[in-house]
C-alpha positions as CSV (number, residue, x, y, z in Angstrom):
1,M,-149.2,-63.6,-27.9
2,S,-150.0,-62.6,-24.2
3,Q,-146.0,-63.5,-23.6
4,Q,-144.7,-61.3,-26.6
5,S,-146.6,-58.1,-25.4
6,G,-145.6,-58.4,-22.0
7,F,-142.3,-58.8,-23.0
8,K,-142.4,-55.4,-25.1
9,E,-143.8,-54.0,-22.1
10,V,-141.4,-54.5,-19.7
11,L,-138.9,-53.6,-22.6
12,A,-140.8,-50.2,-23.1
13,Q,-140.5,-49.6,-19.0
14,S,-137.3,-50.4,-19.5
15,A,-136.6,-47.6,-21.8
16,Q,-138.5,-45.2,-20.0
17,A,-136.3,-45.9,-16.7
18,G,-133.3,-45.0,-18.7
19,L,-132.0,-48.3,-18.2
20,M,-128.9,-48.8,-20.9
21,P,-129.0,-51.4,-23.4
22,Q,-126.7,-54.6,-23.2
23,E,-125.1,-53.5,-26.1
24,A,-124.3,-49.9,-24.8
25,L,-123.4,-51.6,-21.5
26,V,-120.6,-53.6,-23.3
27,W,-119.5,-50.5,-25.3
28,T,-119.0,-48.6,-22.7
29,K,-116.8,-51.4,-20.8
30,Q,-115.1,-51.8,-24.1
31,N,-114.3,-48.1,-23.8
32,A,-114.0,-47.0,-20.2
33,K,-110.2,-46.3,-19.1
34,S,-108.4,-46.8,-16.1
35,L,-107.1,-43.6,-14.9
36,F,-103.7,-43.1,-12.9
37,I,-104.3,-40.2,-10.9
38,G,-101.5,-38.1,-8.9
39,L,-102.2,-36.0,-6.1
40,P,-98.8,-34.1,-4.8
41,K,-98.3,-32.0,-1.7
42,E,-98.9,-28.5,-2.8
43,L,-95.4,-26.4,-2.8
44,T,-96.9,-23.0,-3.0
45,L,-96.7,-20.7,0.4
46,Q,-100.2,-20.6,1.7
47,E,-101.7,-23.0,-0.3
48,K,-103.5,-25.7,2.0
49,R,-106.3,-26.9,-0.4
50,I,-106.2,-30.1,-2.7
51,S,-108.2,-31.6,-5.1
52,L,-109.7,-34.7,-4.1
53,T,-111.2,-35.4,-0.7
54,P,-110.5,-39.0,1.0
55,D,-114.4,-39.7,-0.1
56,A,-113.7,-38.6,-3.9
57,V,-110.7,-41.3,-3.9
58,S,-112.4,-43.5,-2.5
59,L,-115.6,-43.3,-5.4
60,L,-112.5,-43.2,-8.0
61,V,-111.4,-46.3,-6.9
62,R,-114.7,-48.1,-7.0
63,N,-115.0,-47.4,-10.6
64,G,-111.6,-48.7,-11.2
65,H,-109.4,-45.8,-11.2
66,Q,-106.0,-45.9,-9.0
67,V,-105.0,-42.8,-7.0
68,L,-101.9,-42.2,-5.7
69,V,-101.5,-39.3,-2.6
70,E,-98.0,-38.2,-1.9
71,T,-97.9,-38.1,2.0
72,G,-99.2,-35.1,4.3
73,A,-100.2,-33.5,0.7
74,G,-104.1,-33.5,2.4
75,L,-102.7,-32.1,6.0
76,G,-103.4,-28.4,5.5
77,A,-107.4,-29.6,4.6
78,K,-107.4,-31.4,7.5
79,Y,-107.1,-35.2,5.8
80,T,-104.5,-37.5,6.8
81,D,-102.7,-40.3,4.9
82,T,-104.4,-42.5,6.8
83,Q,-107.9,-41.3,5.8
84,Y,-106.6,-41.8,2.2
85,S,-105.4,-45.2,2.8
86,E,-108.6,-46.5,4.2
87,A,-110.3,-45.0,0.8
88,G,-108.5,-47.0,-1.3
89,A,-105.5,-44.6,-2.1
90,Q,-101.9,-45.9,-2.0
91,I,-99.2,-43.4,-0.4
92,A,-96.1,-42.3,-1.8
93,Y,-93.0,-41.1,0.6
94,S,-91.5,-39.4,-2.2
95,P,-92.1,-36.6,-5.2
96,E,-90.7,-39.3,-7.2
97,E,-92.5,-41.9,-6.6
98,L,-95.8,-39.6,-7.1
99,Y,-95.2,-38.3,-10.3
100,K,-95.3,-42.0,-11.7
101,A,-98.8,-41.0,-11.9
102,D,-100.1,-40.6,-16.0
103,V,-102.9,-37.7,-14.7
104,I,-101.1,-35.1,-12.3
105,V,-104.2,-33.4,-10.3
106,K,-103.2,-30.2,-8.5
107,I,-104.3,-26.9,-7.0
108,Q,-101.4,-24.3,-8.0
109,P,-99.7,-24.2,-11.4
110,M,-96.2,-26.4,-11.3
111,T,-93.0,-25.1,-9.8
112,D,-89.5,-25.8,-11.6
113,E,-88.7,-28.7,-9.2
114,E,-92.4,-30.2,-9.9
115,L,-92.1,-29.7,-13.6
116,E,-88.3,-31.9,-13.7
117,L,-90.2,-35.0,-12.6
118,L,-93.3,-34.7,-14.5
119,K,-93.3,-38.0,-16.4
120,P,-92.8,-37.3,-20.5
121,G,-96.8,-37.9,-22.1
122,A,-98.4,-37.2,-18.8
123,T,-102.0,-35.1,-18.5
124,L,-101.3,-31.9,-16.1
125,V,-104.5,-30.4,-14.0
126,S,-104.2,-27.4,-12.2
127,A,-104.4,-23.8,-12.2
128,L,-102.4,-21.8,-15.2
129,N,-101.2,-18.3,-13.7
130,M,-100.8,-16.1,-16.9
131,Q,-99.8,-13.6,-14.4
132,K,-96.6,-15.1,-13.6
133,A,-96.0,-17.8,-16.9
134,T,-93.1,-17.9,-19.0
135,K,-92.1,-19.0,-22.2
136,E,-89.8,-21.3,-20.6
137,Y,-92.3,-22.9,-18.9
138,F,-94.6,-24.1,-22.0
139,Q,-91.4,-24.7,-23.7
140,K,-90.5,-27.7,-21.4
141,L,-93.9,-28.6,-20.9
142,N,-94.0,-29.3,-25.0
143,R,-90.7,-31.0,-24.7
144,K,-92.0,-33.2,-22.4
145,R,-95.0,-33.9,-24.8
146,I,-97.2,-32.8,-21.8
147,T,-101.0,-32.4,-22.2
148,G,-102.2,-29.1,-19.8
149,L,-105.3,-28.2,-18.7
150,A,-105.9,-25.4,-16.7
151,Y,-109.1,-25.6,-14.7
152,E,-109.5,-22.2,-14.5
153,Y,-111.2,-22.4,-18.3
154,I,-112.6,-25.6,-18.4
155,E,-116.3,-25.3,-18.9
156,D,-119.7,-27.0,-17.7
157,N,-122.2,-27.8,-20.0
158,A,-124.0,-24.3,-19.7
159,G,-120.9,-22.6,-20.8
160,G,-120.3,-21.7,-17.0
161,L,-117.0,-21.8,-15.2
162,P,-117.3,-24.3,-12.3
163,L,-114.1,-24.2,-10.7
164,I,-113.8,-20.1,-10.8
165,R,-117.3,-20.0,-9.7
166,A,-116.7,-22.4,-6.4
167,M,-113.7,-20.7,-5.2
168,S,-115.6,-17.1,-5.7
169,E,-118.7,-18.5,-3.6
170,I,-116.6,-19.2,-0.8
171,A,-113.8,-16.1,-1.0
172,G,-117.2,-14.1,-1.2
173,S,-118.7,-15.4,1.8
174,T,-115.1,-15.5,3.8
175,V,-114.6,-11.9,2.9
176,M,-116.8,-10.6,5.4
177,L,-115.6,-12.5,7.9
178,I,-111.9,-11.3,7.5
179,A,-113.7,-7.9,6.9
180,A,-114.9,-8.3,10.7
181,E,-112.1,-9.4,12.1
182,C,-110.3,-6.2,10.8
183,L,-112.7,-4.1,12.5
184,S,-112.8,-5.3,16.0
185,S,-111.2,-3.5,18.3
186,S,-108.7,-6.7,19.2
187,N,-107.0,-6.2,16.2
188,N,-107.1,-1.9,16.4
189,G,-109.6,-1.7,14.3
190,M,-112.6,0.6,14.8
191,G,-114.0,-1.2,17.3
192,V,-117.6,-1.6,15.4
193,I,-119.7,-4.5,14.3
194,L,-120.1,-5.6,10.5
195,G,-124.0,-4.9,10.0
196,G,-126.0,-3.2,12.5
197,I,-128.1,-3.6,15.9
198,T,-131.1,-1.4,17.0
199,G,-130.8,2.2,17.6
200,V,-126.7,2.1,16.2
201,P,-126.1,3.0,12.4
202,P,-125.2,0.0,9.9
203,T,-121.6,-0.4,8.7
204,K,-121.1,1.1,5.0
205,V,-119.4,-1.3,3.0
206,V,-118.6,-0.4,-0.8
207,I,-117.6,-3.5,-2.9
208,L,-116.1,-2.7,-6.6
209,G,-117.2,-5.4,-9.1
210,A,-120.5,-7.2,-9.5
211,G,-119.3,-11.0,-10.1
212,T,-120.0,-14.1,-7.9
213,V,-117.3,-12.7,-5.4
214,S,-119.1,-9.8,-5.0
215,E,-122.6,-10.9,-5.1
216,Y,-121.4,-13.7,-2.2
217,A,-120.2,-10.8,-0.5
218,A,-123.4,-8.7,-0.7
219,R,-125.7,-11.5,0.6
220,T,-123.6,-11.7,3.6
221,A,-123.3,-7.9,4.4
222,I,-126.7,-7.4,4.0
223,G,-127.5,-10.9,5.9
224,L,-125.5,-8.7,8.6
225,G,-127.7,-5.7,8.2
226,A,-124.7,-3.7,6.6
227,D,-125.4,-0.8,4.0
228,V,-124.3,-1.9,1.1
229,K,-122.6,-0.3,-2.6
230,I,-121.6,-1.7,-5.5
231,F,-119.7,-0.6,-8.4
232,D,-118.9,-2.0,-11.8
233,K,-118.3,-1.0,-15.2
234,D,-121.1,-3.0,-16.9
235,I,-124.5,-2.2,-15.9
236,Y,-125.8,-5.7,-17.1
237,K,-123.5,-7.1,-14.4
238,L,-125.1,-4.7,-11.9
239,Q,-128.5,-5.8,-12.9
240,R,-127.7,-9.4,-13.0
241,L,-126.4,-9.3,-9.4
242,K,-129.1,-7.0,-8.2
243,Y,-132.1,-9.9,-9.4
244,A,-129.2,-12.4,-8.0
245,V,-129.7,-10.8,-4.1
246,S,-133.1,-10.1,-4.4
247,Q,-132.5,-7.3,-1.5
248,H,-132.7,-3.5,-2.5
249,I,-129.0,-2.8,-3.0
250,Y,-127.7,0.4,-4.6
251,T,-125.8,0.0,-7.3
252,C,-123.6,2.3,-9.7
253,I,-121.7,2.7,-12.7
254,I,-117.8,2.9,-11.6
255,D,-116.9,5.7,-14.2
256,S,-118.6,8.6,-11.9
257,H,-118.6,10.9,-9.5
258,V,-120.1,8.8,-6.6
259,L,-117.5,6.3,-6.3
260,P,-114.7,8.8,-4.3
261,E,-117.4,9.8,-2.2
262,A,-118.8,6.5,-1.3
263,I,-115.2,5.5,-0.6
264,S,-114.7,8.3,1.9
265,Q,-117.7,7.4,3.9
266,A,-117.1,3.8,3.6
267,D,-115.7,1.6,6.7
268,V,-115.1,-1.7,4.5
269,V,-113.9,-1.2,0.8
270,I,-113.4,-4.5,-1.2
271,G,-112.1,-4.8,-4.5
272,A,-113.6,-7.6,-6.3
273,L,-113.1,-6.6,-9.7
274,R,-112.9,-9.3,-12.5
275,A,-109.3,-9.5,-14.4
276,A,-109.1,-8.6,-17.5
277,D,-106.1,-9.9,-19.7
278,G,-104.4,-11.4,-16.6
279,F,-104.6,-8.2,-15.0
280,T,-106.9,-6.1,-12.6
281,P,-107.7,-2.7,-13.5
282,C,-106.8,-0.2,-10.6
283,I,-109.6,1.6,-10.0
284,V,-108.9,3.1,-6.3
285,T,-105.9,6.0,-6.4
286,E,-103.7,6.9,-3.3
287,D,-105.6,10.0,-2.9
288,M,-108.9,8.3,-2.4
289,V,-107.7,6.2,-0.2
290,S,-105.9,9.2,1.7
291,R,-109.5,10.5,2.2
292,M,-111.1,7.2,3.7
293,K,-112.0,7.4,7.6
294,P,-109.0,6.1,10.1
295,D,-108.8,2.5,10.7
296,S,-111.4,1.9,7.9
297,V,-110.5,-1.7,6.0
298,I,-109.6,-2.2,2.1
299,I,-110.1,-6.1,1.3
300,D,-107.9,-6.8,-2.1
301,V,-109.5,-9.7,-3.6
302,C,-107.8,-9.3,-6.3
303,I,-104.1,-8.8,-5.2
304,D,-103.0,-12.2,-7.3
305,Q,-103.7,-10.4,-10.4
306,G,-102.2,-6.6,-9.8
307,G,-104.9,-5.4,-7.1
308,C,-107.5,-2.7,-8.0
309,F,-106.2,-0.2,-5.0
310,E,-103.3,2.1,-6.0
311,T,-101.7,1.4,-2.1
312,S,-102.4,-2.9,-2.4
313,E,-99.2,-4.3,-1.8
314,L,-99.5,-8.5,-1.2
315,T,-99.4,-9.6,2.1
316,S,-99.2,-13.1,3.8
317,L,-101.0,-15.7,6.0
318,A,-98.7,-14.9,9.1
319,E,-98.6,-11.1,8.1
320,P,-102.0,-10.4,6.8
321,T,-102.5,-6.7,7.2
322,Y,-100.5,-3.4,7.1
323,R,-101.8,0.5,7.2
324,R,-101.4,2.8,4.4
325,Y,-102.7,6.5,5.6
326,D,-104.0,4.5,8.9
327,V,-106.4,2.8,6.4
328,I,-106.3,-1.0,7.4
329,H,-105.1,-2.8,4.0
330,Y,-105.6,-6.9,3.5
331,C,-103.9,-7.8,0.6
332,V,-103.8,-11.6,0.7
333,P,-104.0,-13.8,-2.0
334,N,-105.8,-17.0,-2.3
335,I,-108.6,-16.6,0.2
336,P,-110.5,-19.8,-0.5
337,S,-107.1,-21.4,1.2
338,R,-108.0,-20.0,4.3
339,V,-110.8,-22.6,4.9
340,A,-109.3,-24.8,2.6
341,H,-111.2,-28.3,4.1
342,T,-114.6,-26.5,2.9
343,A,-112.8,-25.3,-0.3
344,S,-111.4,-28.7,-1.0
345,Q,-114.8,-30.5,-0.6
346,A,-115.9,-27.8,-3.6
347,L,-112.8,-28.2,-5.3
348,S,-113.1,-32.3,-5.1
349,N,-116.7,-32.4,-6.5
350,I,-116.4,-30.7,-9.8
351,F,-112.9,-32.6,-9.9
352,T,-114.9,-36.2,-9.5
353,S,-117.4,-35.7,-11.7
354,F,-114.5,-34.3,-14.3
355,L,-112.5,-37.5,-13.4
356,L,-115.5,-40.3,-13.5
357,K,-116.5,-39.0,-17.0
358,T,-113.0,-39.2,-18.9
359,G,-112.3,-42.4,-17.5
360,K,-115.8,-43.7,-19.0
361,T,-115.3,-41.9,-22.5
362,G,-111.9,-43.4,-22.6
363,G,-109.1,-41.4,-21.1
364,I,-107.6,-37.8,-21.7
365,E,-107.6,-37.4,-25.0
366,E,-111.2,-38.8,-25.8
367,A,-112.8,-36.7,-23.4
368,I,-110.9,-33.9,-24.7
369,F,-112.2,-34.2,-28.1
370,A,-115.4,-35.8,-27.1
371,N,-116.2,-32.6,-25.2
372,K,-116.0,-29.0,-26.2
373,A,-115.9,-28.0,-22.2
374,F,-112.6,-30.1,-21.9
375,M,-111.3,-28.5,-24.8
376,K,-111.6,-25.1,-23.6
377,G,-109.1,-26.1,-20.8
378,V,-106.3,-27.2,-22.8
379,Y,-103.5,-25.4,-23.6
380,A,-100.7,-27.9,-24.0
381,Y,-101.3,-31.2,-26.1
382,K,-98.7,-33.8,-26.9
383,G,-95.8,-30.9,-27.9
384,S,-97.7,-28.4,-28.9
385,L,-99.5,-25.0,-27.1
386,T,-103.0,-25.0,-27.9
387,N,-104.2,-21.7,-26.7
388,A,-103.8,-18.9,-28.8
389,Q,-104.0,-16.1,-26.5
390,I,-101.0,-17.9,-24.7
391,A,-99.3,-18.2,-27.8
392,K,-99.4,-14.3,-28.6
393,K,-98.5,-13.3,-25.5
394,L,-95.4,-15.2,-25.2
395,G,-94.6,-15.0,-28.9
396,L,-95.0,-18.5,-29.2
397,S,-96.3,-21.0,-32.3
398,Y,-99.4,-22.8,-31.7
399,K,-102.1,-25.3,-33.0
400,D,-105.6,-24.9,-33.6
401,L,-106.9,-27.7,-31.0
402,S,-110.3,-28.1,-33.0
403,L,-108.0,-28.6,-36.2
404,L,-106.4,-31.5,-34.4
405,A,-109.6,-33.0,-33.5
406,V,-110.8,-33.2,-37.3
407,A,-107.3,-34.5,-38.1
408,R,-108.2,-37.7,-36.1
409,L,-111.4,-38.4,-37.7
C-alpha cells in the first residue's frame, strides 16, 4: 500500500509541475511538423531589417525546422552569412534557390519579381501594404494557390497586434532622436537642445495621435525635459496614454482652436495618427505650417500612409529632409529600419514564437484553423481571397475563412 501511495504522490507532483503525460508527448510528436522556412533578401528601397536573427534560426533548427537564408539577407541588420550558417541555416546563393522553401517569411510585401519566383502552394508571411496593393497582385497569389498572412493583422491572445506594437515602440523612441538631429546647429537647425536645462526654457513638442508611437515619443521627450502636448480625436486614447506615461502631460482633442496655436509655437511637431482604412487623415494644413517658427521641425511618421501634414512629401534616408516655409520636414517611411539591428531582434522574437507554435500545431494550415489569432492574419488561402475588406476595396470575390474551418470538421 505504501508503494502505491508513493507512486500516486509522484504523479500528483508531476501534474502540479506541469509535466506532460506520455500520451500527450506521443500526440505532440505525431502532430508536430517540420517547417521549411525561407528568408529572402529584401528588395524594397531602405529596408534593412530581417525577420529572424541567427539566434532565432538556431532555436528553430534545434526544434527540427529547416531554414534557408538568401546570401546577404542579414547584412543590413549587421548579421553575416557566416553567423546564419553557424546557427544551422543553409545559405541560398540565388533567389530561385531561396524560393524553393515552403514558408517565406519577409518584412515587405512581395515585388512582382519575387511573386513570379514564389512556389505554388507556398505560405507567405509578410506585410500587406493596402495603399499599394492591386487586384492583379491578389489574382497572382490566388492562381498560385498561395496562403498569405499579413503580420500586421496577426493578433496575440489578448487581442493586441504584437508586431505593430513592437515597431511602433521603436519608431516612437527613435523619432525624438531624429528631432534632436534636425534641431542641432550641425544640421542647420535651430541650434537648440531637445529637452531643457537649468535656466533655459524647455523645447516645445507637439504630438498628433495617442497610440503606441506617441506614447514612446512622449516618454523620451519627457525624459529629456521637453514640454509635451498631445492631440487626438479619441478622448479614451488620450486618457489611456496619460495613464501609461504616468506623467503630467497636456492632452487635447484635435478638433479644437488650440491645435493651430500649439503648432505655431512648437519647436517639433510629430505626426503619429493611426491610419483609417489604410490612409492617414490630413490634420495640419499648409496655412498652419506657414505660421510655424523658422527652423522648427516636422516629422511625419505616417508618410507611408499618406501623411497627416499637407506639406508632407516622401523622402529617403539619402536625402531625409527638405524645407517648406523654412520648416524642416522629415518624411522618411519605415523609421524602424534606421535601427535595423534592434528592429530585427524585436521582429525575430515574435516570428520565432509564431513559427515554433505553428510547427508544434502541425503546420501552417492546422495553426490557422486552431488559433483565431492566426486566422485574423490570413488574407489568402489556397486560391481564394479571405479578407472581406480587401475584396470590397478591389472588387474581388472572397470566401469566409471561418466557414472553411467549419467545412474541415
